[in-house]
C-alpha positions, 0 to 999 in steps of 0.5 A: 498547545494542540496534542501532536497526535491532533496535528497528525490527523489534520496532516494525514488522515482528513478527509476520509471514509470509515469503516463502512463500504464505498460506493461506485459510480457506474453503469448498473450493477451486474450479477458476479459468480466467483467465489473463494470459500465464503468469500464471493463477488457480490455484483460488478460495475463496469466503467469504460472499456478497462475499470471494473470494479468488483463488490467483495463480500467477505466475512473477513473484511467485517464489512457487507462489502468491499470494493476491488478496481481492476484496469483491464488490459486490451481483449481481456475476457473471462472467457479468455483461454490466457491468462494475465500478469498483476500489479497489485497498487495499495492504498495509503490511510483514509484512501480507497480503491479509486485513490490510484485512477483518481489521483494519478495517470495510472489508466493511461500508464497501463494502456496497452500493457498485457497487465491486469491492475488491481487495486483493492479497499481495505479500511482507513487504519487497516495496517494491511494485517490480520488484526490482533482483536486483544488477542481473539483474532477474527475480523477484519482479517485484511491480509487474509482476505487481500491474499488468501480470497481475493487473488484467489477469486481473480486467479478464479474467475477473472483470469488473473496469472500468477506473475505479480508484483506489488506497490503501495504508498504510505500505508500502502507502502508497507503494506505492499513490502510486509506482504513481499516478506511474509510471502516469499515467492508471490510478488515478483516486485515491490515498490514502496513510495513514502512507505510507512516501513517501521511502525516501531519507529521512535523520533530522535527528536521530538517528531512523531512516533510509528505508533503515533500513526496507528493510534490515530488510525484508531480515530479514523477508524472510530475504534480502538486503536489497540485491536491492530496490534496491540500495544508497542510497549517499550519505549512508547507509552512506558518507560520499563524496558522489560515492558514489551506488550506485544511488540513482537507483533509489531515486529512481525508486521514492520518490513524493517523488522522482517527486511531479511526476508526480502532477499532476492525481491527486486525493490524499489523505495522513494521518500521524501524529506518534508520539504515541498520544493514541488515535484519538477515533474508533471505527467506527460513529461519525460520519465522522472530524471534520477536527478531528483534523487537528492539524498536530503540528510536531514528532514525538513518540517512537513510532520508526516514525510518527516517519519516517513524520512527517518523510517526509510533511513532505517530501512535503507541502512538495514538493506545495505547492512543485510546486502540487500540490492534496492532502488532507493530514491530520497528527494525533497517533498512532501506526503501527497499524490504529485510526488507518488505519482512521479515516484510510480511513473520511474518506477513503471519499468522495474515493476514491468520488466519483474512481469514480464511485460514489454512496452507498448508497440510505439513507445 
């Protein structure tokens, strides 16, 4: 029998890019001038009327450049006297800045809306975190890069405003919620689709544990997985209840463990049960019906969404204990794009409402 971590690789992280940069096709690169500290936009690539890719150079990433894809509103220009609200969309493990535009109709969804959509590239195993690096810190420092460097770069040079919402899938769902918890007031709403919301999840019935995904991330990035948050300690890889190793770092980066800090922010959680019964919805259909949220009490057999189901059930319970409201859609489904697009569309009114953006005329 194959070790279960190999099965998770096959299910979740292949094919995927490694730690190197991803080239973006389109028009010839144009020079750029925006910079914040040591981070700067090295060049830009414009694709069509609304899409602009930025190659950002920063020591915080440990890479020559990382890309940030923007979807721009009508009448946008760098020289505009106004700013625009911002929606951040975060990719999952093995993804990049192109995922949302290549796998969903987010361009059409946001057409006519006065919003800048920000889709940054990190790495296959970023955890949207500043890495521990065996106690030495340093690069990659993804949280610092995105919130302390990319965010002000966009506000300085690309007319991004300070009214923001954030959403993400899988690893990006972890990032969306942990950023919201760690930086109160920065985001006015947060959504997680199949979010990896508890990296310390312990499967009660022999499925994958949360740390398994982090270990596979190390394989994906060809690096030591312990560089991210160290070792989780008991009850993982040790039978000694007093052996917690770097568990406090795991808790610091866990939306479940930081859930109290989510109070006051509109939240949207969606997740499947590991049963692929079809989405029952496609782009162009009316908005998804709430009848899809059947709240399966148990999980199916697809290994990734099975553990995601367990994580989100825990977070949902904890939010209820804390009297923190959240819109929750637990549905039948697996860990794949058709479900995430459906949930993006379903959560879109909440996200736009938090940004104060109304529907386009006639929509």
